[in-house]
Backbone atoms as SQL, in Angstrom:
CREATE TABLE atoms (id INTEGER PRIMARY KEY, chain TEXT, resi INTEGER, resn TEXT, atom TEXT, x REAL, y REAL, z REAL);
INSERT INTO atoms VALUES
  (1, 'A', 1, 'MET', 'N', 0.850, -1.166, 0.000),
  (2, 'A', 1, 'MET', 'CA', 0.000, 0.000, 0.000),
  (3, 'A', 1, 'MET', 'C', 0.902, 1.237, 0.000),
  (4, 'A', 2, 'THR', 'N', 0.688, 2.093, -0.956),
  (5, 'A', 2, 'THR', 'CA', 1.506, 3.294, -1.079),
  (6, 'A', 2, 'THR', 'C', 0.962, 4.416, -0.190),
  (7, 'A', 3, 'PHE', 'N', 1.781, 5.425, 0.011),
  (8, 'A', 3, 'PHE', 'CA', 1.346, 6.554, 0.841),
  (9, 'A', 3, 'PHE', 'C', 0.122, 7.270, 0.255),
  (10, 'A', 4, 'PRO', 'N', 0.095, 7.546, -1.063),
  (11, 'A', 4, 'PRO', 'CA', -1.131, 8.144, -1.607),
  (12, 'A', 4, 'PRO', 'C', -2.348, 7.233, -1.444),
  (13, 'A', 5, 'GLY', 'N', -2.138, 5.923, -1.504),
  (14, 'A', 5, 'GLY', 'CA', -3.234, 4.988, -1.281),
  (15, 'A', 5, 'GLY', 'C', -3.757, 5.049, 0.138),
  (16, 'A', 6, 'ILE', 'N', -2.854, 5.206, 1.089),
  (17, 'A', 6, 'ILE', 'CA', -3.260, 5.328, 2.495),
  (18, 'A', 6, 'ILE', 'C', -4.042, 6.619, 2.712),
  (19, 'A', 7, 'VAL', 'N', -3.559, 7.711, 2.124),
  (20, 'A', 7, 'VAL', 'CA', -4.256, 8.997, 2.260),
  (21, 'A', 7, 'VAL', 'C', -5.647, 8.909, 1.633),
  (22, 'A', 8, 'PHE', 'N', -5.746, 8.306, 0.459),
  (23, 'A', 8, 'PHE', 'CA', -7.040, 8.145, -0.202),
  (24, 'A', 8, 'PHE', 'C', -7.974, 7.263, 0.626),
  (25, 'A', 9, 'SER', 'N', -7.430, 6.206, 1.226),
  (26, 'A', 9, 'SER', 'CA', -8.240, 5.324, 2.074),
  (27, 'A', 9, 'SER', 'C', -8.773, 6.068, 3.284),
  (28, 'A', 10, 'PHE', 'N', -7.919, 6.860, 3.920),
  (29, 'A', 10, 'PHE', 'CA', -8.371, 7.665, 5.053),
  (30, 'A', 10, 'PHE', 'C', -9.474, 8.624, 4.622),
  (31, 'A', 11, 'PHE', 'N', -9.308, 9.250, 3.467),
  (32, 'A', 11, 'PHE', 'CA', -10.304, 10.199, 2.978),
  (33, 'A', 11, 'PHE', 'C', -11.653, 9.518, 2.763),
  (34, 'A', 12, 'VAL', 'N', -11.650, 8.362, 2.103),
  (35, 'A', 12, 'VAL', 'CA', -12.904, 7.656, 1.825),
  (36, 'A', 12, 'VAL', 'C', -13.551, 7.182, 3.120),
  (37, 'A', 13, 'ALA', 'N', -12.759, 6.599, 4.023),
  (38, 'A', 13, 'ALA', 'CA', -13.315, 6.088, 5.276),
  (39, 'A', 13, 'ALA', 'C', -13.870, 7.221, 6.137),
  (40, 'A', 14, 'LEU', 'N', -13.141, 8.314, 6.233),
  (41, 'A', 14, 'LEU', 'CA', -13.628, 9.445, 7.028),
  (42, 'A', 14, 'LEU', 'C', -14.850, 10.096, 6.384),
  (43, 'A', 15, 'LEU', 'N', -14.911, 10.072, 5.068),
  (44, 'A', 15, 'LEU', 'CA', -16.091, 10.591, 4.382),
  (45, 'A', 15, 'LEU', 'C', -17.329, 9.762, 4.722),
  (46, 'A', 16, 'LEU', 'N', -17.184, 8.440, 4.751),
  (47, 'A', 16, 'LEU', 'CA', -18.322, 7.577, 5.081),
  (48, 'A', 16, 'LEU', 'C', -18.793, 7.801, 6.512),
  (49, 'A', 17, 'GLY', 'N', -17.860, 7.890, 7.444),
  (50, 'A', 17, 'GLY', 'CA', -18.231, 8.146, 8.832),
  (51, 'A', 17, 'GLY', 'C', -18.874, 9.508, 9.006),
  (52, 'A', 18, 'SER', 'N', -18.368, 10.498, 8.298),
  (53, 'A', 18, 'SER', 'CA', -18.940, 11.848, 8.383),
  (54, 'A', 18, 'SER', 'C', -20.337, 11.906, 7.783),
  (55, 'A', 19, 'LEU', 'N', -20.550, 11.179, 6.701),
  (56, 'A', 19, 'LEU', 'CA', -21.877, 11.160, 6.089),
  (57, 'A', 19, 'LEU', 'C', -22.908, 10.515, 7.004),
  (58, 'A', 20, 'LEU', 'N', -22.518, 9.463, 7.713),
  (59, 'A', 20, 'LEU', 'CA', -23.446, 8.846, 8.660),
  (60, 'A', 20, 'LEU', 'C', -23.775, 9.817, 9.787),
  (61, 'A', 21, 'HIS', 'N', -22.775, 10.533, 10.269),
  (62, 'A', 21, 'HIS', 'CA', -23.019, 11.501, 11.338),
  (63, 'A', 21, 'HIS', 'C', -23.883, 12.658, 10.836),
  (64, 'A', 22, 'LEU', 'N', -23.675, 13.084, 9.610),
  (65, 'A', 22, 'LEU', 'CA', -24.497, 14.142, 9.037),
  (66, 'A', 22, 'LEU', 'C', -25.950, 13.687, 8.906),
  (67, 'A', 23, 'TRP', 'N', -26.134, 12.427, 8.536),
  (68, 'A', 23, 'TRP', 'CA', -27.473, 11.888, 8.329),
  (69, 'A', 23, 'TRP', 'C', -28.206, 11.637, 9.642),
  (70, 'A', 24, 'ARG', 'N', -27.519, 11.009, 10.613),
  (71, 'A', 24, 'ARG', 'CA', -28.167, 10.605, 11.851),
  (72, 'A', 24, 'ARG', 'C', -27.963, 11.588, 12.995),
  (73, 'A', 25, 'GLY', 'N', -26.992, 12.451, 12.916),
  (74, 'A', 25, 'GLY', 'CA', -26.756, 13.446, 13.966),
  (75, 'A', 25, 'GLY', 'C', -26.071, 12.844, 15.183),
  (76, 'A', 26, 'GLY', 'N', -25.943, 13.664, 16.218),
  (77, 'A', 26, 'GLY', 'CA', -25.298, 13.221, 17.443),
  (78, 'A', 26, 'GLY', 'C', -24.296, 14.243, 17.934),
  (79, 'A', 27, 'ASP', 'N', -23.669, 13.905, 19.045),
  (80, 'A', 27, 'ASP', 'CA', -22.695, 14.811, 19.644),
  (81, 'A', 27, 'ASP', 'C', -21.292, 14.505, 19.124),
  (82, 'A', 28, 'LEU', 'N', -20.303, 15.165, 19.700),
  (83, 'A', 28, 'LEU', 'CA', -18.916, 15.007, 19.266),
  (84, 'A', 28, 'LEU', 'C', -18.403, 13.594, 19.515),
  (85, 'A', 29, 'LEU', 'N', -18.796, 12.996, 20.624),
  (86, 'A', 29, 'LEU', 'CA', -18.363, 11.631, 20.932),
  (87, 'A', 29, 'LEU', 'C', -18.888, 10.645, 19.893),
  (88, 'A', 30, 'ARG', 'N', -20.105, 10.842, 19.442),
  (89, 'A', 30, 'ARG', 'CA', -20.677, 9.959, 18.421),
  (90, 'A', 30, 'ARG', 'C', -19.946, 10.150, 17.091),
  (91, 'A', 31, 'LEU', 'N', -19.537, 11.379, 16.773),
  (92, 'A', 31, 'LEU', 'CA', -18.761, 11.622, 15.559),
  (93, 'A', 31, 'LEU', 'C', -17.434, 10.876, 15.610),
  (94, 'A', 32, 'VAL', 'N', -16.747, 10.951, 16.737),
  (95, 'A', 32, 'VAL', 'CA', -15.473, 10.240, 16.893),
  (96, 'A', 32, 'VAL', 'C', -15.692, 8.735, 16.771),
  (97, 'A', 33, 'LEU', 'N', -16.778, 8.238, 17.337),
  (98, 'A', 33, 'LEU', 'CA', -17.105, 6.818, 17.238),
  (99, 'A', 33, 'LEU', 'C', -17.328, 6.419, 15.787),
  (100, 'A', 34, 'TYR', 'N', -18.117, 7.188, 15.053),
  (101, 'A', 34, 'TYR', 'CA', -18.384, 6.865, 13.651),
  (102, 'A', 34, 'TYR', 'C', -17.113, 6.909, 12.809),
  (103, 'A', 35, 'LEU', 'N', -16.273, 7.901, 13.053),
  (104, 'A', 35, 'LEU', 'CA', -15.041, 8.009, 12.270),
  (105, 'A', 35, 'LEU', 'C', -14.098, 6.849, 12.551),
  (106, 'A', 36, 'SER', 'N', -13.959, 6.473, 13.827),
  (107, 'A', 36, 'SER', 'CA', -13.056, 5.368, 14.158),
  (108, 'A', 36, 'SER', 'C', -13.611, 4.030, 13.666),
  (109, 'A', 37, 'LEU', 'N', -14.920, 3.814, 13.783),
  (110, 'A', 37, 'LEU', 'CA', -15.510, 2.577, 13.258),
  (111, 'A', 37, 'LEU', 'C', -15.353, 2.498, 11.746),
  (112, 'A', 38, 'SER', 'N', -15.496, 3.613, 11.083),
  (113, 'A', 38, 'SER', 'CA', -15.354, 3.640, 9.638),
  (114, 'A', 38, 'SER', 'C', -13.921, 3.323, 9.209),
  (115, 'A', 39, 'LEU', 'N', -12.945, 3.886, 9.913),
  (116, 'A', 39, 'LEU', 'CA', -11.540, 3.594, 9.590),
  (117, 'A', 39, 'LEU', 'C', -11.208, 2.122, 9.814),
  (118, 'A', 40, 'VAL', 'N', -11.616, 1.592, 10.957),
  (119, 'A', 40, 'VAL', 'CA', -11.337, 0.181, 11.257),
  (120, 'A', 40, 'VAL', 'C', -12.023, -0.720, 10.240),
  (121, 'A', 41, 'GLY', 'N', -13.272, -0.420, 9.911),
  (122, 'A', 41, 'GLY', 'CA', -14.003, -1.231, 8.944),
  (123, 'A', 41, 'GLY', 'C', -13.403, -1.169, 7.559),
  (124, 'A', 42, 'PHE', 'N', -12.981, 0.015, 7.133),
  (125, 'A', 42, 'PHE', 'CA', -12.413, 0.160, 5.795),
  (126, 'A', 42, 'PHE', 'C', -11.113, -0.628, 5.670),
  (127, 'A', 43, 'PHE', 'N', -10.209, -0.448, 6.629),
  (128, 'A', 43, 'PHE', 'CA', -8.930, -1.143, 6.518),
  (129, 'A', 43, 'PHE', 'C', -9.073, -2.641, 6.748),
  (130, 'A', 44, 'SER', 'N', -10.031, -3.051, 7.569),
  (131, 'A', 44, 'SER', 'CA', -10.293, -4.485, 7.743),
  (132, 'A', 44, 'SER', 'C', -10.801, -5.094, 6.444),
  (133, 'A', 45, 'GLY', 'N', -11.752, -4.420, 5.804),
  (134, 'A', 45, 'GLY', 'CA', -12.261, -4.911, 4.528),
  (135, 'A', 45, 'GLY', 'C', -11.181, -4.973, 3.467),
  (136, 'A', 46, 'HIS', 'N', -10.329, -3.969, 3.430),
  (137, 'A', 46, 'HIS', 'CA', -9.232, -3.942, 2.462),
  (138, 'A', 46, 'HIS', 'C', -8.273, -5.111, 2.693),
  (139, 'A', 47, 'PHE', 'N', -7.876, -5.334, 3.947),
  (140, 'A', 47, 'PHE', 'CA', -6.912, -6.395, 4.221),
  (141, 'A', 47, 'PHE', 'C', -7.520, -7.783, 4.064),
  (142, 'A', 48, 'ILE', 'N', -8.791, -7.953, 4.370),
  (143, 'A', 48, 'ILE', 'CA', -9.448, -9.247, 4.141),
  (144, 'A', 48, 'ILE', 'C', -9.510, -9.544, 2.646),
  (145, 'A', 49, 'ALA', 'N', -9.814, -8.540, 1.842),
  (146, 'A', 49, 'ALA', 'CA', -9.825, -8.732, 0.393),
  (147, 'A', 49, 'ALA', 'C', -8.431, -9.073, -0.121),
  (148, 'A', 50, 'ASN', 'N', -7.399, -8.468, 0.444),
  (149, 'A', 50, 'ASN', 'CA', -6.032, -8.815, 0.049),
  (150, 'A', 50, 'ASN', 'C', -5.687, -10.241, 0.432),
  (151, 'A', 51, 'LEU', 'N', -6.077, -10.659, 1.640),
  (152, 'A', 51, 'LEU', 'CA', -5.784, -12.025, 2.078),
  (153, 'A', 51, 'LEU', 'C', -6.479, -13.065, 1.210),
  (154, 'A', 52, 'LEU', 'N', -7.700, -12.778, 0.794),
  (155, 'A', 52, 'LEU', 'CA', -8.468, -13.722, -0.016),
  (156, 'A', 52, 'LEU', 'C', -8.249, -13.527, -1.515),
  (157, 'A', 53, 'SER', 'N', -7.398, -12.588, -1.884),
  (158, 'A', 53, 'SER', 'CA', -7.087, -12.257, -3.284),
  (159, 'A', 53, 'SER', 'C', -8.343, -11.920, -4.080),
  (160, 'A', 54, 'ILE', 'N', -9.206, -11.113, -3.490),
  (161, 'A', 54, 'ILE', 'CA', -10.430, -10.668, -4.151),
  (162, 'A', 54, 'ILE', 'C', -10.197, -9.258, -4.678),
  (163, 'A', 55, 'ARG', 'N', -10.555, -9.053, -5.932),
  (164, 'A', 55, 'ARG', 'CA', -10.405, -7.740, -6.535),
  (165, 'A', 55, 'ARG', 'C', -11.794, -7.228, -6.921),
  (166, 'A', 56, 'PHE', 'N', -12.320, -6.331, -6.115),
  (167, 'A', 56, 'PHE', 'CA', -13.631, -5.734, -6.372),
  (168, 'A', 56, 'PHE', 'C', -13.489, -4.229, -6.229),
  (169, 'A', 57, 'LEU', 'N', -13.667, -3.511, -7.318),
  (170, 'A', 57, 'LEU', 'CA', -13.454, -2.065, -7.374),
  (171, 'A', 57, 'LEU', 'C', -12.063, -1.687, -6.854),
  (172, 'A', 58, 'LYS', 'N', -11.064, -2.319, -7.422),
  (173, 'A', 58, 'LYS', 'CA', -9.692, -2.026, -7.013),
  (174, 'A', 58, 'LYS', 'C', -9.231, -0.737, -7.687),
  (175, 'A', 59, 'VAL', 'N', -8.754, 0.193, -6.878),
  (176, 'A', 59, 'VAL', 'CA', -8.243, 1.471, -7.372),
  (177, 'A', 59, 'VAL', 'C', -6.780, 1.549, -6.958),
  (178, 'A', 60, 'GLY', 'N', -5.887, 1.351, -7.908),
  (179, 'A', 60, 'GLY', 'CA', -4.466, 1.324, -7.579),
  (180, 'A', 60, 'GLY', 'C', -4.165, 0.145, -6.669),
  (181, 'A', 61, 'SER', 'N', -3.642, 0.428, -5.487),
  (182, 'A', 61, 'SER', 'CA', -3.333, -0.644, -4.540),
  (183, 'A', 61, 'SER', 'C', -4.423, -0.813, -3.490),
  (184, 'A', 62, 'ILE', 'N', -5.543, -0.116, -3.648),
  (185, 'A', 62, 'ILE', 'CA', -6.617, -0.127, -2.653),
  (186, 'A', 62, 'ILE', 'C', -7.774, -0.979, -3.148),
  (187, 'A', 63, 'ASN', 'N', -8.243, -1.894, -2.298),
  (188, 'A', 63, 'ASN', 'CA', -9.468, -2.640, -2.575),
  (189, 'A', 63, 'ASN', 'C', -10.644, -1.793, -2.092),
  (190, 'A', 64, 'LEU', 'N', -11.054, -0.885, -2.948),
  (191, 'A', 64, 'LEU', 'CA', -12.062, 0.103, -2.567),
  (192, 'A', 64, 'LEU', 'C', -13.419, -0.538, -2.283),
  (193, 'A', 65, 'GLY', 'N', -13.807, -1.516, -3.074),
  (194, 'A', 65, 'GLY', 'CA', -15.108, -2.150, -2.893),
  (195, 'A', 65, 'GLY', 'C', -15.250, -2.810, -1.539),
  (196, 'A', 66, 'PHE', 'N', -14.289, -3.643, -1.174),
  (197, 'A', 66, 'PHE', 'CA', -14.362, -4.317, 0.116),
  (198, 'A', 66, 'PHE', 'C', -14.058, -3.370, 1.267),
  (199, 'A', 67, 'GLY', 'N', -13.292, -2.329, 1.004),
  (200, 'A', 67, 'GLY', 'CA', -13.074, -1.324, 2.036),
  (201, 'A', 67, 'GLY', 'C', -14.360, -0.608, 2.388),
  (202, 'A', 68, 'ILE', 'N', -15.094, -0.202, 1.365),
  (203, 'A', 68, 'ILE', 'CA', -16.381, 0.456, 1.599),
  (204, 'A', 68, 'ILE', 'C', -17.361, -0.509, 2.244),
  (205, 'A', 69, 'LEU', 'N', -17.378, -1.747, 1.779),
  (206, 'A', 69, 'LEU', 'CA', -18.270, -2.750, 2.364),
  (207, 'A', 69, 'LEU', 'C', -17.963, -2.973, 3.840),
  (208, 'A', 70, 'GLY', 'N', -16.689, -3.105, 4.182),
  (209, 'A', 70, 'GLY', 'CA', -16.305, -3.279, 5.583),
  (210, 'A', 70, 'GLY', 'C', -16.663, -2.074, 6.424),
  (211, 'A', 71, 'SER', 'N', -16.467, -0.902, 5.880),
  (212, 'A', 71, 'SER', 'CA', -16.793, 0.323, 6.605),
  (213, 'A', 71, 'SER', 'C', -18.289, 0.432, 6.855),
  (214, 'A', 72, 'VAL', 'N', -19.093, 0.180, 5.831),
  (215, 'A', 72, 'VAL', 'CA', -20.548, 0.271, 5.974),
  (216, 'A', 72, 'VAL', 'C', -21.059, -0.779, 6.953),
  (217, 'A', 73, 'LEU', 'N', -20.517, -1.995, 6.881),
  (218, 'A', 73, 'LEU', 'CA', -20.954, -3.045, 7.809),
  (219, 'A', 73, 'LEU', 'C', -20.619, -2.693, 9.253),
  (220, 'A', 74, 'LEU', 'N', -19.422, -2.211, 9.491),
  (221, 'A', 74, 'LEU', 'CA', -19.035, -1.872, 10.864),
  (222, 'A', 74, 'LEU', 'C', -19.776, -0.631, 11.360),
  (223, 'A', 75, 'LEU', 'N', -20.023, 0.326, 10.501),
  (224, 'A', 75, 'LEU', 'CA', -20.813, 1.491, 10.894),
  (225, 'A', 75, 'LEU', 'C', -22.248, 1.086, 11.229),
  (226, 'A', 76, 'GLY', 'N', -22.814, 0.208, 10.422),
  (227, 'A', 76, 'GLY', 'CA', -24.165, -0.268, 10.705),
  (228, 'A', 76, 'GLY', 'C', -24.235, -1.044, 11.999),
  (229, 'A', 77, 'LEU', 'N', -23.246, -1.880, 12.250),
  (230, 'A', 77, 'LEU', 'CA', -23.199, -2.646, 13.495),
  (231, 'A', 77, 'LEU', 'C', -23.042, -1.721, 14.691),
  (232, 'A', 78, 'GLY', 'N', -22.174, -0.739, 14.577),
  (233, 'A', 78, 'GLY', 'CA', -21.982, 0.213, 15.670),
  (234, 'A', 78, 'GLY', 'C', -23.213, 1.054, 15.925),
  (235, 'A', 79, 'TYR', 'N', -23.884, 1.466, 14.857),
  (236, 'A', 79, 'TYR', 'CA', -25.104, 2.263, 15.020),
  (237, 'A', 79, 'TYR', 'C', -26.203, 1.435, 15.682),
  (238, 'A', 80, 'TRP', 'N', -26.263, 0.153, 15.341),
  (239, 'A', 80, 'TRP', 'CA', -27.297, -0.725, 15.874),
  (240, 'A', 80, 'TRP', 'C', -27.019, -1.099, 17.328),
  (241, 'A', 81, 'LEU', 'N', -25.765, -1.350, 17.671),
  (242, 'A', 81, 'LEU', 'CA', -25.427, -1.833, 19.012),
  (243, 'A', 81, 'LEU', 'C', -25.294, -0.735, 20.056),
  (244, 'A', 82, 'ILE', 'N', -24.908, 0.462, 19.650),
  (245, 'A', 82, 'ILE', 'CA', -24.674, 1.532, 20.617),
  (246, 'A', 82, 'ILE', 'C', -25.894, 2.445, 20.625),
  (247, 'A', 83, 'PRO', 'N', -26.633, 2.448, 21.730),
  (248, 'A', 83, 'PRO', 'CA', -27.888, 3.218, 21.756),
  (249, 'A', 83, 'PRO', 'C', -27.639, 4.724, 21.783),
  (250, 'A', 84, 'GLU', 'N', -28.604, 5.449, 21.256),
  (251, 'A', 84, 'GLU', 'CA', -28.545, 6.909, 21.312),
  (252, 'A', 84, 'GLU', 'C', -29.093, 7.379, 22.649),
  (253, 'A', 85, 'GLU', 'N', -28.639, 8.540, 23.075),
  (254, 'A', 85, 'GLU', 'CA', -29.144, 9.120, 24.320),
  (255, 'A', 85, 'GLU', 'C', -30.563, 9.621, 24.103),
  (256, 'A', 86, 'GLN', 'N', -31.406, 9.429, 25.104),
  (257, 'A', 86, 'GLN', 'CA', -32.768, 9.955, 25.032),
  (258, 'A', 86, 'GLN', 'C', -32.756, 11.419, 25.441),
  (259, 'A', 87, 'ARG', 'N', -33.395, 12.259, 24.678),
  (260, 'A', 87, 'ARG', 'CA', -33.402, 13.696, 24.975),
  (261, 'A', 87, 'ARG', 'C', -34.640, 14.072, 25.723);
């Protein structure tokens, strides 16, 4: 994985986490949670695709398809498992 690939991966993963926070709202702690879950999910999906030699929406050295899939799955799991505060 090259340095530009890492920067691009961070950008895509942080964009996904930010979009979920924009859509569902929440406080600063929830934003940090979404961003960290998105990063972990994206890089997990990327590395699992590399281990299994799966090429789905590969952009340069990045498995973008499985990265996005991993990020969305982990964001969905985190949103489902961690309850929102009642106002």
